[in-house]
N, C-alpha and C positions, 0 to 999 in steps of 0.2 A: 267760441271755438268753431272753426269751420269744419263742416262734415266732408267726408271724402267718399268716393265711390267704393263699392264692395269689391274686394280682391279675392276671387275664388281660390287662387293658388295658395295664398297665405292661409286662408281658412282651412283648406284641405291638409296642408302640412301641419298646422297647429292642431287640428283635430286628430290627425294621425299620431303625432307625438304624444298627445294627451292619452289616447287609447293605448299606445305602447307603454306609457308609464303606468297606467292602470293595470295592464296585464302583469307587470312585474310587482305591483304593489299589492294586489288582491291575492291572498293565499288560495290554494286549490281545494283545501279540505276544511270542513267546519272546525276541526280542532286547530287548524292553522290560524283561523280567525281569533280563537281564544288566546292562543300563544302570542299573536300579534298585538292584541289588546293589552295583554299583561306586560309585554315589552314596552309598549308605548306608555302605558300607565305608570311604569317605573320611573319615567323622567318627566312626563307632562304635568302630573298633578303637583309634584314639588315645585316645578317651574311656575305654575299658575299661582301657587300659594306665595312663592317668593315675590312674584310680580304684584300681587295684591298687597302684601306687606310693604313693599317698596312704595307703592302708590299712597298708602296710608301715611307712611313716614314722610314722604314728600309733601303731601297736602298739609300735614301738621307743621312741618318746618315753614312752608309757604305762608300758612295762616299766622304763625308766630312772627314772621318778618313783617307781615302786613299790620299786625297789632303794634309792633314796635315803631313802625313808620308813622302811625297815627299819633303816637304819644309825643 
């Protein structure tokens, strides 16, 4: 991969958009942080558990196919 020279204008726009997103993402009060975490936790943890379960099922099915191919 060829390196390229630093582009300060793109860097400033990217940094500005990131900071603007953080301003809207971070709540203004400590109780807002707790409310945000409870809302995020309402869908993140079930999604993580579903992903782990799907990975386990996928690996079990893949292992079963591998054993059948060897027979």
